[in-house]
N, C-alpha and C positions, 0 to 999 in steps of 0.2 A: 565699424569700432564695437566692441562687446559692451553691453553695457554691466554695471555692477548692481547686485541684485542680494538681497536676502535670502539665508536658505530656507525659511519656510517657503516665500514667494515661489521656489524654484521645485521643492518637493510638491507643493500643490501642481503646479502647470506640469511637470515632467515625469511624476511619477504618482499619478492619480490613482485612487482605489480600481477604478473600472481596466487600467493597464494591468495591474496585481492580477484581476480574475480571470483577464482573457488568457494572460502568460500562461497560467496555471491550469486551464482548464484544457488548451489546446496542446500543453506538453505533457498530458495525464491521458495515457489510454482508457483508463478505467473511469476519470471523469467525463471524459468526451464521448462515453457510448451510457453511462447510468442516466436514467432520468435526474432531473434537477429542479429543486426547491429552494427558492432564494429568500422566501417569507417566513421562515421558522423564526420567532422570537424568542426561543430559548424555553426553560421549564418544560414540564412533562407533555410528552408528544406519544397520543393513543395511537398503536399499533393494531388495527384488528385482524384477527384471523380467523377463516372458516374452519371449525374444526371437522365437521363433518357437516355432510348433505343429507337432503333426502333421500331415503333407500327403500320406502314401503312400497312393494310391488306384490299383487298375490294373483296367482294364475286361478281363472274360473271362478272368482266373486273378488268381494271388495274388503278390505284390511278392516280388522276392528278398531274403531274409533281411538280405543286407549291403548292401541299397537302401534300407532302409526308415527314412525320417526321423524323428526322436524331439523331442519338445519340446526346448527348449533355453531355460534361465534363468541370467542374468546378475546379478549383485550389485552394484547402485548402493550408494552410503553417504552419509550427510550426516556429517561430519567431528567436528561439535559444535555446540553451541548460536550461534545470532546473538544478541545483547545489544544490546538499546536501554535506555537510563539516562535518567532523568529527574529533576530535581530542583525542590523547594518549599522557599522561604525566609519564615521569621516573624520580624520583628522583636521580640523580648521586649518592647518598650515599648508596643507596639501592642495587647500581650496583658495586661501585667502591671496591676493596681491600686495603689494608692498603698503598700500594705503589701509589694510585690512580689512578691504571687502571682499566678495566674491564674484567673480565675474562670470556669465552665464557661460562663456566657452569652456572655463576651466570646470566648471561642474558636469557640463553635458562629455567631456572629454573622458572625466571617471564615472558617470552615473551607469552608461550603456553596460562597458564591461562588469561591472559592480552587478548589475542588476540580471544580466547574462547569466554570469555563474552560479548567483545566488538562485535564481528560479530555476535552473537545471537541478541544483541540490534539492531546493524544496521539493520540485517534483520526485526526486528520487526517493525521497524520504515519504510523503505521503502515498506516492505507488506501491512501496513494500509495504507500508501500513496498511493499505485498502487490498492487497492482494495476497501477500506471503502471511504477514502475519505480524505479533509485536516483536519477536527479535528480529533483527536486519543481518545477522550475521552468525554462524555456528564454528567452534572450534572443531579443529581435525585433528590435534596434536596435543598432548599433555604440555601443560605450561612449564616453563623452564626457570631457574634460579636468576638466569641472565634476562630476563624480561621479554623473552620472545614466547609466540604462540602462533601457530597456523590455523588459516582461515579459509573458509569454503569460498567467499566470495571479497576477494582483495579489493575489489574495484569501489566497494562502499566505505572503505577506509581513507580517510586524509590526515595528512601530518598535523598535530594539534587538535585534533578532534576530541573532545572527551567522550568517552564510553563508560557503560557500565557492564563489566563481566561478574555474570552470576552463573551457578550451576545449582545440582539438585540436593547439596549436602544440609540446608542451603546457605550459600554466602553470595554477597554481593559488593562488589568494589568499583569504585571509580577510578580510571585511569586516564590518562592522555597519550595519543599515539605520536611515538617520536622518528621510528622509523619505519618504513615499507618496503619489504622485499618483495617485488613483483613476482619474480621468477620462480620464487618458492613458495609464495602465498603465505608469506609469513610477515607479522607486525610486532614490533617492538613498543612495551608499555613502559609509562612512568607514572608514578603518584602525584607527580608534579608537571606543568606543561613546561617542555625542554629540560626535565631533570634526567637523573641518573634511571638506569632500568630499575623496575618494581621485581622482586621475586614472586613470580606465578605459579611456582612448583606445587602449591597446593590446588592449583586447578588440575584435576584429572579428567581425561577423556569420558572414563567410565561415568562421572556423573555430570555429563552432557553442558559443558560449558557453551553458554550461549550470549552474545551482544545485544544491548539495547541501547538506544537513544537516551538522551538524559530525560527523567520525568515518567518513562513509561512503564517502569519495574519500580515496586516498592518490598519493602522486608518482609510483608507478609504475602508476597506472591502475586499480587495484584497487579493487571496491566490497566492501564489507564491511558486509552489509546483508540482510535477509530475499529469498529468490526472487521474484519478481514474476511475473505474468501476462507481462508483457512478456518479462523473460527465459528463461522456460519455455517458452512457446508458441511464439513467434517462432524461424525458424530463424535461423541465423548470418548469412546473405545479406540478411535482412530486419531485421536490429538486435538479435536475440536472443543467447544464450548458444549456442556450439557443443557445450558440453557441459552435462549434466543429472545432478546427484548423482554425479558422477564417471565418466560413460559418456557416450561420443559420439553425439549424436544421430544423424549418417548412417549409423552402421552399426548402428542398432537402431530400427526403424520403430514400434515401441510409444512411443518417445520423440519422435517427429516430429507435431507437430499441424499439422492442415491450414491453410495462409496463404492467405488470399483477399485479392488486391491490392483494396484501395481508393481507388485514384486517380480512379474515374471517378464516384465516389460524389459526389452533390451536396444542397442541402437540399432540392429539388424530387424530387429520385429516391430518398432515402435508404430509405424502406420496401422501396421493390421491389427496391433493392439487396441488402438484409437477408435477404428471404425467397430470393432468387436463391441468396445464399451458403450460406443454411440449406439449399437444395437439393442444392448443390455437396458440401456438408460430410456430407450423409447418403450420396452417392454415392461419396466416398473414405474416409469414416473410418467405423470400426465402434462408436463411442459412440453415447450418446443425448444428446447436448449439446441443450438447449433453451432456454437462457437466454442472452441477450444482456446485458454489461454496459456501459454508456457513459456519456460526461459528460453533464452537463445540456445544452449545446450539443447534442449529436447527439438526445439524448430529446425536446428543444423541437422538431428539426426532424421528429422521427417524429410526434410530435403534429400539427404544421402538416399534415404530408402525409396524416396519416389522416382529417383533416377534410375535405382538398380530395378524398379518393377513398374517400369510404364505401361505393361500390360495391365494390370490390375487396378492402377488408379490412374487418374487424368485431372490434368488441372483445367480449371474450368473460370478461374479467375486468375490472372498472372500476380507472379509475386511482385510486390511495391514495398518500400521501405519509405517509411515518416521520415521528415526531418528531425523530428525528437526522439528515433532510435527504434522504433517500434518496427516489426515487419508482418506482413498478413497475405494470405492468399486460400483461395477456395479450391477444394480438393474434391472427387466424385471418385467412387469405388465402382466397381462393375454392376452392382444392382441397382446405381442412379444415387445412393444417398451423397447428399452434399453437405460438406463441413468445412466451415471457416477455420485456419488455424492463424493463431497471432503469437507472436514470438517477443516477449517484452524483455527488457533488460533488468528489471526488479523483479521479475517473478523467481522464485525457489525452485530448484530442479525437482523435488520430491513431489511436489503436489502440481493436478495439472485440472483446473475448473474448468465445468463444461457448463456454459452461462445462457439462462434467459434473462436478457438486459431489462423486459416489459415488467420485472418485478422488483427491480432493485434502484432507491432514490437516495440522493445526497441530499439532505436536510440542512441548510443553512441558512444563515444571513448575510449577505454580503461578500461570500468566500473569503477571499485573502485580501486583507486591509489593513492600513496604517492606524495606529494607537493614537488618539488624540486625547489631549491633556484637557481638563476643566477649561482653561484659559484659551483653548482653540490651536494651542503649538503641536506639530505632528513630529516633535522631535525632543530628545533629552539631551541638554546640555552640562558634560562634566568637565571639571576644571582640575589638568592635572602639572605637576610641577614643570613639564616641558610642553605644556600651551592645552587647548581646550579642544574638545571632541564633541562629536555630533553622534546620538544613538539614534537612530530609527525602528522602533517595534512593530513588528507587523504580526497579524493574527489570522488564525483560520479555526472559525467557530462551527460545528456541526456533526453530523454524523450519518452513518450509511444506514439504511432501513432495507430491510428484507422482509417482504410482504410472504413471499412463497417460494421458500429456498427449496421445496419439494419439486419445483418445476426445473430446478438445476440440478447439476450432480459433480463430483469433483474423483477424479483418479488420485489414490496415494499411496505413498510407500514406494514410490519410483527411486530404485536404487542403482542403476547399471551406470 
């Protein structure tokens, strides 16, 4: 017979912080592969960059002492944590029996499904931020007076979801998703959760409407989220940040990843272009980046071209799919170059990073964990007219550190 226990005891036993950490890391391909530091206590974190090396060489004699070039280092910094907060809500009436207590059997019947769905969503959100950048979706049509607007990534929207719709005019408005048309890649938005359709006619495609999660975007155009491949590897001219960890990219070659123009890529030539880019990067970069990260659309095109050009390419590591959604394989061309191709659900179609994992670290203190009140409770109880509810707040504090972006690369502006 199941015993009756309180909500706090069961959270401690069945939802420990270590479980949250393990779930987040194993579900996210990027977090699974970057180096990890779980000891950052917050505050300013120094990121040293080597601006230039010793380059004094002279034939037939010694370089004059006053003309010897020394290695120079600069100090980048990460000012503090980036914060991601999530919340789970439980209704007491769904948990308790007639005597007002919460049996373990009921809690365990509800928790696994709730945790599974929620961690999958958190994985999606964090992976988008780490890989593709601040916005999680782009509009592909003008907004209508009837509240509808077409989007490029329909899988990233859910009913009742709070979204920020912003554009270059600039304007930013909070909406709630009330309908999702999967076949037509279309969402309907309202100013209130479950309310009437909002007038979206002011959002024109010419002004590049994009969607942000709550808290990512502010009225000043600032993005308060984890640094992504898009921001760190793309140049400012190609849509990335002009600075990284407080230092200007153009003044420091080690901060400049090779940017390869992808406008000529098509579904029919994508594999040839990827290997062309790989060769170009080897010529211009000092790193050993060998792993392409791409959207499932681009990965599918690679698979199709591989079937059509078996003579030019060969699979050296068979395709495999993770339980958590990503797909990977290793391919060699006729010259013997080997590149790993990884398809990730949360990657955008227009960029394809070529990554050297050795120079990227996620700095954090505890990964994903429950918020604890001063009196030791890991939940917050609220009283409503129709009963009590328990809120469990979860946090992820940290930031991605890119020490040598110049050892990685990125293909940008893929448009097919």
